C-alpha positions in Angstrom: 45.1 -54.0 16.7 43.0 -53.4 19.8 43.3 -50.7 22.5 45.3 -48.0 20.7 45.2 -44.9 22.8 45.7 -41.5 21.2 46.5 -38.1 22.8 45.5 -35.0 20.7 47.3 -31.7 21.3 46.2 -28.7 19.3 45.3 -25.2 20.4 42.3 -25.1 18.1 39.1 -26.9 19.1 38.0 -27.3 15.5 41.2 -29.2 14.7 40.9 -31.4 17.8 37.3 -32.1 16.9 38.3 -33.1 13.4 41.0 -35.5 14.7 38.7 -36.9 17.3 36.0 -37.7 14.6 38.6 -39.4 12.4 39.9 -41.6 15.3 36.3 -42.4 16.4 35.8 -44.0 12.9 38.3 -46.7 13.9 36.5 -49.1 16.3 39.7 -50.2 18.1 41.1 -46.7 18.8 40.2 -44.2 21.5 41.2 -40.7 22.4 42.7 -40.9 25.9 43.0 -37.1 26.3 43.2 -33.7 24.7 45.7 -30.9 25.3 45.4 -27.2 24.3 49.1 -26.3 24.3 52.5 -28.0 24.4 53.0 -27.9 28.1 49.5 -29.4 28.7 50.4 -32.1 26.2 53.6 -33.1 28.2 51.7 -33.3 31.5 48.8 -35.3 30.0 51.2 -37.6 28.2 52.8 -38.4 31.6 49.5 -39.2 33.2 47.7 -41.0 30.4 50.7 -42.8 28.7 49.2 -42.9 25.2 50.4 -45.1 22.4 50.4 -42.2 19.9 50.7 -38.5 20.6 49.4 -36.1 17.8 51.1 -32.7 18.2 50.4 -29.4 16.3 53.7 -28.0 15.3 52.8 -24.5 16.5 51.2 -24.1 20.0 51.3 -21.7 22.9 53.8 -22.2 25.8 55.6 -25.1 24.1 55.4 -25.8 20.4 55.0 -29.3 19.1 58.7 -29.4 18.2 59.6 -28.4 21.8 57.1 -30.8 23.4 58.1 -33.9 21.3 61.6 -34.5 22.8 60.2 -34.0 26.3 57.5 -36.6 25.8 59.9 -39.0 24.2 62.3 -38.6 27.1 59.5 -39.5 29.5 57.7 -42.0 27.3 60.2 -43.6 24.9 57.6 -46.2 23.7 55.0 -43.6 22.7 55.0 -42.6 19.0 54.7 -39.0 18.0 53.0 -37.6 14.9 53.3 -33.9 14.0 50.6 -31.9 12.3 51.2 -28.7 10.3 49.7 -26.6 7.4 52.6 -24.4 6.4 56.0 -24.9 4.7 55.5 -28.6 4.5 59.0 -29.6 3.4 60.6 -27.7 6.2 58.0 -28.8 8.7 58.6 -32.4 7.9 62.3 -32.1 8.4 61.9 -30.2 11.7 59.4 -32.8 12.9 61.8 -35.7 12.3 64.6 -33.8 13.9 62.4 -33.3 17.0 61.9 -37.1 17.4 58.6 -37.5 15.6 58.1 -40.6 13.5 55.7 -39.2 11.0 54.2 -36.0 9.7 50.8 -35.1 8.2 49.7 -31.9 6.5 46.5 -30.5 8.0 45.2 -29.9 4.4 45.4 -33.7 3.8 44.5 -34.8 7.3 41.2 -36.6 6.3 43.1 -38.6 3.7 46.4 -39.3 5.5 45.9 -39.2 9.2 44.5 -42.7 9.9 47.0 -44.4 7.6 49.8 -42.5 9.4 48.6 -43.6 12.9 48.1 -47.2 11.7 51.7 -47.2 10.4 53.0 -45.8 13.7 51.0 -48.3 15.8 52.2 -51.3 13.8 55.8 -50.3 14.3 55.1 -49.6 17.9 53.4 -52.9 18.6 56.1 -54.8 16.8 59.1 -53.2 18.4 57.9 -52.5 21.9 54.6 -54.1 23.2 53.3 -52.7 26.4 50.1 -52.6 28.4 47.4 -50.4 27.1 46.5 -48.7 30.3 48.2 -47.0 33.1 49.0 -49.1 36.1 46.7 -48.4 39.0 48.3 -46.4 41.8 48.7 -48.1 45.1 45.6 -48.0 47.2 47.4 -46.6 50.2 50.3 -44.2 50.2 52.9 -44.2 53.0 52.2 -41.7 55.7 54.4 -38.6 55.6 57.3 -38.2 58.1 56.9 -35.9 61.0 57.3 -32.3 60.0 56.2 -33.1 56.4 52.4 -33.3 57.2 51.8 -29.8 55.6 52.6 -31.4 52.2 49.7 -33.9 52.5 47.6 -34.0 49.3 49.8 -31.3 47.7 50.0 -32.8 44.2 53.1 -33.0 42.0 54.8 -30.1 43.6 54.3 -31.6 47.0 56.4 -34.6 45.9 59.0 -32.4 44.3 59.3 -30.3 47.4 59.7 -33.4 49.6 62.4 -34.8 47.4 64.3 -31.5 47.0 67.6 -31.0 48.8 66.8 -27.9 50.9 70.0 -28.1 52.9 71.8 -26.4 50.0 69.3 -23.4 50.1 68.9 -20.5 52.5 65.7 -22.2 53.9 67.6 -25.2 55.2 66.1 -28.7 55.8 62.3 -28.9 55.9 62.3 -30.1 59.5 63.6 -26.6 60.5 61.1 -24.6 58.5 59.0 -22.2 60.5 55.3 -22.9 60.9 54.5 -19.7 59.0 56.5 -20.9 56.0 54.9 -24.3 56.1 51.4 -22.8 56.3 52.2 -20.5 53.4 53.5 -23.4 51.2 50.5 -25.6 52.1 48.2 -22.7 51.1 49.6 -22.4 47.6 50.1 -26.1 47.0 46.4 -26.8 47.7 45.2 -24.0 45.3 44.3 -24.4 41.6 45.4 -20.8 40.9 49.0 -20.1 39.8 50.9 -18.9 42.9 54.4 -18.7 44.3 56.1 -17.7 47.6 59.4 -15.9 47.9 60.9 -16.5 51.3 63.7 -14.7 53.1 66.1 -12.0 51.9 66.9 -14.0 48.8 63.2 -14.5 48.1 63.7 -18.3 47.7 61.3 -19.5 45.1 58.5 -22.0 45.9 55.4 -22.6 43.7 52.4 -24.9 43.1 51.3 -27.2 40.3 49.3 -24.5 38.6 52.4 -22.3 38.3 54.3 -24.8 36.3 52.5 -23.5 33.2 53.9 -20.0 33.9 57.4 -21.3 34.3 57.2 -23.8 31.5 59.3 -26.9 31.4 62.3 -24.8 30.5 62.4 -23.6 34.2 60.5 -26.4 36.0 61.7 -27.9 38.3 65.0 -26.0 38.0 63.4 -22.9 39.6 62.5 -24.5 42.9 64.6 -23.3 45.8 66.5 -20.7 43.7 66.4 -16.9 44.3 63.5 -15.2 42.6 65.8 -12.7 41.0 67.6 -15.7 39.3 64.3 -17.5 38.3 62.9 -14.4 36.6 66.2 -12.6 35.8 64.8 -11.3 32.5 61.9 -9.4 34.1 63.4 -8.7 37.5 64.1 -5.1 36.5 60.4 -4.6 36.8 59.4 -7.1 39.4 62.4 -6.6 41.7 61.5 -3.1 43.0 57.9 -4.3 43.7 59.2 -7.2 45.7 61.7 -5.1 47.6 58.9 -2.7 48.5 57.0 -5.6 50.2 60.1 -6.5 52.3 61.2 -2.9 53.0 57.8 -1.3 53.8 55.4 -4.2 54.3 53.2 -2.8 51.6 51.3 -4.9 49.1 51.2 -4.1 45.4 49.1 -5.0 42.4 49.7 -4.6 38.7 47.2 -5.2 35.9 47.9 -6.3 32.3 51.6 -5.6 32.5 53.8 -6.5 29.6 56.6 -8.9 30.5 59.2 -10.5 28.2 59.8 -14.0 29.6 62.4 -16.5 28.6 60.5 -19.7 28.9 62.2 -21.8 26.2 64.3 -21.1 23.1 63.1 -17.5 22.6 62.1 -14.4 24.7 58.3 -14.4 24.7 55.9 -11.4 25.0 53.4 -12.1 27.8 51.0 -10.1 29.8 50.2 -10.8 33.5 48.1 -9.4 36.3 49.6 -10.2 39.7 50.0 -9.0 43.3 52.8 -9.1 45.9 51.6 -9.3 49.5 53.7 -9.6 52.6 53.8 -12.7 54.7 54.5 -11.9 58.4 55.6 -14.0 61.2 54.0 -14.1 64.7 55.9 -10.9 65.6 54.6 -9.0 62.6 57.9 -9.0 60.7 57.8 -9.6 57.0 59.4 -12.9 56.2 58.2 -13.5 52.7 56.0 -12.5 49.9 52.9 -14.2 48.4 52.2 -13.8 44.7 49.0 -15.1 42.9 49.2 -14.4 39.2 46.9 -14.6 36.1 48.1 -14.6 32.5 46.1 -12.2 30.3 48.3 -12.4 27.2 45.5 -13.6 24.9 43.1 -10.8 26.1 45.6 -8.0 25.7 47.0 -9.1 22.3 43.5 -9.8 20.9 42.3 -6.4 22.0 45.4 -4.8 20.4 44.8 -6.5 17.1 41.1 -5.8 17.2 41.8 -2.1 17.6 44.0 -2.1 14.5 41.4 -4.0 12.5 38.6 -1.7 13.7 40.5 1.4 12.7 41.4 -0.1 9.3 37.7 -0.9 8.7 36.5 2.6 9.6 39.1 4.4 7.5 38.4 2.1 4.5 35.1 3.8 4.1 36.4 7.4 4.1 39.3 7.7 1.7 38.4 8.7 -1.9 41.6 7.8 -3.7 43.8 4.7 -3.9 46.8 6.7 -2.7 44.8 8.1 0.2 43.5 4.7 1.1 47.0 3.1 1.2 48.4 6.1 3.2 45.6 5.9 5.7 46.0 2.1 6.1 49.7 2.4 6.8 49.3 5.2 9.2 47.1 2.7 11.2 49.6 -0.2 10.9 52.5 2.1 12.0 50.7 2.6 15.4 50.9 -1.2 16.2 54.6 -2.0 15.8 54.3 -4.7 18.4 52.3 -6.9 16.0 53.6 -5.2 12.8 57.3 -4.4 13.3 57.5 -3.5 9.6 55.3 -3.7 6.5 55.4 -2.9 2.8 52.6 -2.7 0.2 53.2 -3.4 -3.4 50.4 -2.6 -5.9 50.2 -4.4 -9.2 49.6 -2.4 -12.4 46.6 -3.0 -14.6 48.7 -4.9 -17.2 49.9 -7.1 -14.3 53.5 -6.8 -15.5 55.0 -4.9 -12.5 54.5 -4.4 -8.8 55.3 -1.0 -7.4 56.1 -0.1 -3.8 53.2 2.1 -2.7 53.6 2.3 1.0 56.0 1.1 3.8 56.5 1.5 7.5 59.4 0.3 9.7 61.9 0.1 6.7 63.5 2.4 4.2 62.2 2.3 0.7 64.3 1.4 -2.4 66.9 -0.5 -0.4 68.2 -3.2 -2.8 66.8 -6.7 -2.0 64.9 -5.4 1.1 62.5 -3.0 -0.5 62.9 -2.5 -4.3 60.7 0.3 -5.8 59.6 -1.9 -8.7 59.4 -5.6 -9.3 58.9 -7.1 -12.8 56.4 -10.0 -12.4 57.2 -11.6 -15.7 60.7 -12.6 -14.9 62.9 -14.2 -12.2 63.9 -11.7 -9.6 66.7 -11.6 -7.0 66.0 -11.0 -3.4 64.0 -12.6 -0.6 61.0 -10.5 -0.9 61.0 -10.1 -4.7 60.8 -13.8 -5.3 58.0 -14.2 -2.7 56.0 -11.3 -4.1 56.1 -12.7 -7.6 54.9 -16.1 -6.4 52.1 -14.6 -4.2 51.0 -12.3 -7.0 50.8 -15.3 -9.3 49.3 -17.9 -7.0 47.3 -15.8 -4.6 48.7 -18.0 -1.8 50.4 -16.6 1.3 54.0 -17.4 2.1 56.3 -17.3 5.1 59.9 -16.2 4.4 63.0 -16.2 6.5 64.6 -12.8 7.0 67.0 -13.6 9.8 70.0 -12.8 7.5 68.5 -9.7 5.9 69.9 -6.4 7.0 68.0 -3.1 7.3 65.2 -4.4 9.4 64.1 -3.0 12.7 64.5 -4.9 16.0 61.4 -6.4 17.5 60.0 -5.8 21.0 62.7 -6.5 23.7 65.2 -6.0 20.9 65.6 -9.4 19.3 66.2 -9.6 15.5 63.2 -10.3 13.3 63.5 -13.7 11.7 60.3 -14.2 9.8 57.9 -12.2 7.5 54.6 -13.1 5.9 53.9 -12.3 2.3 50.1 -12.1 1.6 47.9 -11.3 -1.4 45.9 -8.1 -1.2 42.6 -9.3 -2.5 38.9 -9.3 -1.7 35.8 -11.3 -2.9 38.0 -14.0 -4.5 39.3 -11.7 -7.2 42.9 -11.5 -8.5 45.3 -9.7 -6.1 45.5 -5.9 -6.6 48.7 -6.0 -4.6 51.0 -7.9 -2.2 51.5 -7.1 1.5 54.9 -7.9 3.1 54.7 -7.9 6.9 57.2 -8.7 9.6 56.5 -11.1 12.4 57.0 -10.1 16.1 60.0 -12.2 17.1 58.6 -12.5 20.7 55.4 -14.2 19.4 55.0 -17.5 17.5 53.4 -17.5 14.1 50.2 -19.3 15.3 46.8 -19.4 13.6 45.6 -16.3 15.4 48.6 -14.3 14.1 48.1 -15.5 10.5 44.4 -14.7 10.7 45.2 -11.2 12.0 47.4 -10.5 9.0 44.9 -12.0 6.6 42.3 -9.7 7.9 44.7 -6.7 7.6 45.3 -7.6 4.0 41.6 -8.0 3.3 40.8 -4.6 4.9 43.5 -2.9 2.8 42.0 -4.5 -0.3 38.6 -3.3 0.7 39.9 0.3 1.1 41.5 0.2 -2.3 38.4 -1.3 -3.9 36.2 1.4 -2.3 38.6 4.2 -3.4 38.7 2.8 -7.0 34.9 2.6 -7.1 34.7 6.2 -5.9 37.3 7.4 -8.4 35.4 5.6 -11.2 32.1 7.1 -10.1 33.7 10.6 -9.9 35.1 10.2 -13.4 31.7 9.0 -14.6 30.1 12.1 -13.0 32.7 14.4 -14.5 32.1 12.8 -18.0 28.3 13.4 -17.6 28.9 17.0 -16.5 31.2 17.6 -19.5 28.6 16.2 -21.8 25.9 18.4 -20.3 28.2 21.4 -20.7 28.8 20.5 -24.4 25.1 20.2 -25.0 24.5 23.6 -23.4 27.2 25.2 -25.5 25.9 23.6 -28.7 22.3 24.7 -28.2 23.5 28.2 -27.2 25.4 28.4 -30.4 22.4 27.1 -32.4 20.2 29.7 -30.7 22.6 32.5 -31.6 22.7 31.4 -35.2 18.9 31.4 -35.3 18.5 34.8 -33.6 20.0 36.9 -36.4 17.9 35.6 -39.3 14.8 35.6 -37.1 15.3 39.3 -36.4 15.7 40.0 -40.1 12.5 38.1 -40.8 10.3 39.6 -38.1 10.5 43.2 -39.5 9.0 42.4 -42.9 6.6 39.9 -41.3 5.2 42.5 -38.9 4.9 45.0 -41.8 3.0 42.5 -43.8 0.6 41.6 -41.0 0.0 45.2 -39.7 0.5 47.2 -42.8 -2.6 49.4 -43.6 -2.0 49.2 -47.3 -1.7 45.4 -47.3 -4.9 43.4 -47.8 -4.7 39.8 -46.9 -7.3 37.1 -46.9 -8.4 36.0 -43.5 -6.8 32.6 -43.8 -3.4 34.1 -44.8 -3.7 36.6 -42.0 -4.1 33.8 -39.5 -1.2 31.8 -40.8 1.1 34.8 -40.8 0.1 35.6 -37.2 1.0 32.0 -36.1 4.4 32.3 -37.9 5.0 35.6 -36.1 4.1 34.2 -32.7 6.4 31.2 -33.1 9.2 33.3 -34.3 9.0 35.4 -31.2 9.2 32.3 -29.1 12.3 31.1 -30.8 13.9 34.5 -30.4 13.4 34.4 -26.6 15.3 31.1 -26.2 
C-alpha cells in the first residue's frame, strides 16, 4: 500500500510528535503536513490533498468536529480520523456525525492508531483510487487584465478579490477603483501580517490571506465586500466608535490586549487583540478609508490570568493554619477570576469516607437541591448531576466532564451565554486518596482544551496542598498542646509531692537539730557526721 500521505492536526506538539513517530514506523507512509489548529488543518488539507487527515477533536479556531465537514466538502476522497481523550463514547458518536470514518482514543493511540489508518486507507484505495501527489501547477499563469495588475502575486485573497462581483458593492467594478484604494489593497495582500481595509462610508471590508485565521471559515469568504459593521456586528459596539473617529477626525487609534467576544463559528468566543485604525487619505488629503493591522494575543492574556490565580493560590496555601481557613482563602482567590471560573464548589470527604460535605462555593447558592446539596452520601446511589459525578470521582480519583446546560441556578458566563459544561476533579496530592472533590464551571466562551483542563487540575492540586499544609499544622499544634499539657501535669505532680514532703521534713528537722547541737547530747564522731549529712540533705529537700 505505497504512498499513503497523512496530515496531522493537533494543537500540542507532543501529540503531533507521537503520531509522527508512529507513522514513521510504517515504511510506505509519510506525513505530508502538520497543522496547529482546525483552520490551519483545512488550509493545509486543500494544498497537500492528503489520503488521511488526523484531527484532534478539540483545537483552537476550529475544532476537529468543525474542520472535518469542511475538509470532506473540499476533499471528498480524503479519509478523516478523530483523536480524543475524554468522554470516549460521546466523542466517537460526535466524530461519526461530523463525517469522520474512525475514532481513536489518545490513551490507546500507540496500540490502535496504525491499525485504524490501515483500515481507512484500504477502504479509501478500494473505493476511490487517486494519484498520491498534488498536480503540479501550470508553469505560466495568464497575465492579469488591465487594471488588475495590483493583484499580481497576491495569494489566495488576490484570486478571491478578482473573482468577486464588486458591482453589487459600494466600491463598484475593480476597473473604477481609485489608485489609492488599489495601492492599499496591494499593500495588505502582500503582507504576512493579518490586515484589513475598510473603504468608504460603509467601510467596505477587504482583507488578506493572513486575516482569514481571524475571520475563520465561518466568515470567510462571506465577509469580503460587506460593511465592516456587518462583518463584526458582535464587536462593533466597541470597534465602531474607533472607526468613526478615523473618518470624522482623521485620527489614528491603538488598543492593546482588548477583550472581544467574536462569533467565529457555532459559539461566541472570548478573544484578545491588539490593533490599530489608521486613516487612508486620497491625493487631496481627505480620509477615504481605514487601515487595520491586528495581532491576536488571546493565549498571552488568558495564560497570564490563569497564572495569576495559580500564583495566589500557591502563596496562600503556605499561610493558612486551619482547613477551614485554607478552603476559605482558596475560594476567595477563585472568586476573583470568574472569567475562567464562573462557579465552583468544594466538597470535603469525612475521615470515614462515607459522606462529602459542601465546604465552600462561589458563583452559586448553597444547599440548592441537585445543584449544590450540603451533604452527599458516598455509599449509595445519588440523584442529581453533580452528586453522581462527585461519588464517581471520589471513588475513582478520575476527573469527569458533565453537562449542565439544562441545570438551573447557574450564573451566566462572559458575554452572557449559558454555562453548558462543568469539570468535576479529585482534590488530591502526591498520589493519595482524594480529600475532597472540586466542581468547577467552564467558561462557555472558551473550549475545554488541554490548557483549560491543566489549569483546573493545578487549581485542584493547590487546594489539596493548602488543605494538607493546614492539617499538618493542626496536627503539630495538637501535638505541641499535648506536650505542654503533659509538662503542666508533671509540674503539678512534683509540686504536690514537694508539698507532701515539706511538712514531715519540718517536723523532723527540729529534733534533728537538737540532737546535733544539743550541749547535753554526746555523740560519737561517726554518728555526728552522719546526722550532719542527713540534716544538710533535708534542708535541700525543703528548699525545692
